[in-house]
C-alpha positions in Angstrom: 7.6 34.7 23.0 9.2 31.2 22.3 6.8 28.0 21.5 5.9 25.9 24.2 8.2 23.4 24.3 6.8 19.5 23.0 6.1 17.1 25.6 5.0 14.3 23.1 6.5 11.0 23.2 8.3 9.3 20.5 6.7 6.4 18.5 7.4 3.2 20.7 6.0 0.5 18.6 7.3 -1.2 15.5 4.2 -3.1 14.0 1.2 -0.8 13.1 -1.9 -2.2 12.7 -4.3 -0.6 9.8 -7.6 -1.7 10.5 -10.3 -2.7 7.9 -13.4 -4.0 9.6 -15.0 -5.4 6.6 -11.6 -8.2 7.0 -12.7 -9.3 10.2 -14.5 -12.5 10.2 -16.4 -12.4 13.3 -17.4 -9.7 16.1 -17.0 -6.5 15.9 -13.3 -4.5 15.3 -13.4 -3.9 19.0 -13.5 -7.1 19.9 -11.1 -8.2 17.5 -8.5 -5.3 18.7 -8.7 -6.2 21.9 -7.5 -9.5 21.4 -4.4 -8.3 19.0 -3.8 -5.7 21.8 -3.6 -8.3 24.5 -1.0 -10.5 22.0 0.7 -7.5 21.9 0.1 -4.9 19.2 1.2 -1.6 20.6 0.3 0.2 17.2 -3.1 1.0 15.6 -4.5 3.5 12.9 -8.2 3.4 12.6 -8.4 3.4 8.8 -12.1 3.0 7.7 -12.4 5.5 4.9 -16.2 4.5 4.5 -17.3 5.9 7.2 -18.6 9.7 8.0 -16.5 11.7 10.8 -19.5 10.9 13.4 -19.3 7.1 13.0 -15.8 7.1 12.6 -15.8 9.0 16.3 -18.3 6.3 17.3 -15.9 4.0 16.6 -12.7 5.8 18.2 -14.6 6.1 21.0 -15.8 2.9 21.4 -11.9 1.1 20.7 -10.6 3.7 23.3 -10.8 2.4 26.5 -9.0 -0.8 24.8 -6.3 1.0 23.4 -6.1 3.1 27.0 -6.1 -0.4 29.2 -2.7 -1.2 26.9 -1.3 2.0 26.5 -0.7 1.9 23.2 -0.5 4.9 20.7 -3.5 5.0 18.5 -4.2 7.3 15.4 -7.3 8.1 13.6 -6.8 8.1 9.6 -7.1 11.2 7.6 -10.0 13.4 9.7 -8.1 15.6 12.4 -11.2 17.0 13.8 -12.0 13.2 15.1 -8.5 12.7 16.4 -8.8 15.8 18.2 -12.7 14.4 19.4 -11.4 11.1 20.6 -8.4 12.6 22.0 -6.3 9.5 20.5 -2.5 9.9 20.2 -2.7 11.5 16.9 -3.4 11.6 13.2 -2.5 9.9 10.5 -2.5 11.8 7.4 -3.0 11.1 3.3 0.2 12.2 1.3 -1.5 15.6 0.1 -3.1 16.6 3.5 -1.6 19.4 5.7 0.9 18.1 8.5 1.1 22.4 10.0 -2.8 22.7 9.6 -3.1 19.4 11.6 0.0 20.5 14.4 -2.2 23.7 15.0 -5.3 22.2 15.5 -3.9 19.6 17.8 -1.3 21.2 19.5 2.5 20.0 20.0 2.1 17.1 21.7 0.4 15.2 19.1 2.1 12.1 17.3 1.2 12.9 13.5 1.9 10.3 10.7 2.0 11.0 6.7 1.8 8.4 4.2 4.6 8.9 1.5 4.5 7.2 -2.0 7.9 8.2 -3.1 11.7 10.2 -1.7 10.5 13.6 -2.3 7.0 13.3 -0.5 9.4 11.6 2.5 11.4 15.0 2.5 8.5 17.3 2.3 6.7 15.4 5.3 9.7 15.4 7.5 10.1 19.1 6.9 6.7 20.4 7.7 6.8 18.3 10.8 5.6 14.8 10.5 6.6 12.7 13.2 6.4 9.5 11.3 6.0 8.0 7.9 4.5 5.3 6.3 6.2 4.2 3.0 4.8 2.2 0.4 3.5 0.3 -1.1 6.6 -1.9 -1.0 5.1 -5.0 -2.1 2.6 -5.6 -4.7 -1.0 -5.5 -3.2 -4.7 -5.0 -3.8 -5.3 -2.4 -1.5 -2.4 0.0 -2.3 -2.8 -0.3 -6.2 -4.1 2.9 -6.4 -1.0 4.2 -5.0 0.8 2.7 -8.3 3.5 0.3 -8.7 5.3 -1.2 -5.8 8.5 0.8 -5.2 10.8 -1.5 -4.0 13.2 -2.6 -1.5 16.0 -0.3 -2.6 13.5 3.0 -3.0 12.3 2.0 0.8 16.5 1.9 1.4 16.9 5.1 -0.2 13.8 6.8 1.7 14.8 5.5 5.0 18.6 7.1 4.4 16.8 10.3 3.0 14.5 11.5 6.3 15.5 11.1 10.1 12.2 10.4 11.6 10.7 6.9 11.9 9.7 5.3 8.7 7.3 2.1 8.1 6.7 0.2 5.4 3.4 -0.9 4.3 2.4 -2.8 1.0 2.3 -6.5 1.5 4.3 -6.6 4.4 4.1 -10.0 5.5 5.6 -11.5 8.9 8.1 -13.1 6.3 8.7 -9.7 4.2 9.3 -7.8 7.6 12.9 -8.3 8.5 14.0 -7.2 4.6 12.0 -4.3 5.6 14.0 -3.6 8.7 17.3 -4.5 7.5 16.4 -1.9 4.6 16.0 0.8 7.4 12.4 0.8 8.6 11.6 1.2 11.6 9.2 -1.4 11.2 5.7 -2.4 9.2 2.2 -1.2 8.8 -0.2 -4.3 8.0 -3.5 -4.6 7.2 -4.8 -7.9 6.0 -2.6 -10.0 7.7 -3.5 -8.7 10.9 -7.5 -8.2 9.9 -7.7 -12.2 9.0 -4.8 -13.5 11.3 -6.4 -17.3 12.2 -4.0 -17.7 14.6 -3.0 -13.8 16.1 -1.0 -15.1 18.7 1.3 -16.6 16.4 1.1 -13.8 13.6 2.5 -11.4 16.1 4.8 -13.7 17.4 6.3 -13.5 13.7 5.9 -10.1 13.0 7.6 -9.5 16.7 10.7 -11.9 15.7 11.4 -10.4 12.2 11.1 -6.8 13.5 12.9 -7.4 17.3 10.0 -5.9 18.6 6.1 -5.0 18.9 
């Protein structure tokens, strides 16, 4: 029998907020995400690598009503099992995780993102069925030092040209740098510290929206 048709939506955000609750100055991560969503954030990746699966699931379930209220797409980082149990939009996979296995577990309607740190990895992710890529690090940033030296705008441009799925630039993507990434062909940007530590979240998101032409 032919496979059932997929009804999954396309990626509908341009800025992907990647979480790090240790950077939030006051209150819980859920409270801060509620603020960011109120001011227009439409894509979130729950990326709390120090949490075990049950703690990550608890956090995902705490945040899910916020995401549902604002109708945004959200992803659990690294854990297909938590993504399934939390009924998230999908999962975001590390470069060495199996897209096909994630698809089999989550079904045809889930959105699957994958990190890529080079052109060959970007092509492999697309061929395996990833719906979008997070590519980098484009600029030097402490949180991405383990993934090697910055790839730079020219390599980002080459990666965007090499695949047909949306590419999000990551690694030091401040609002001031986001426009250059968009002009290089990226669908948008993924940001961690700039969003988690924003003193004026409304202004920060407005700057990203201007650079990316929409959130």
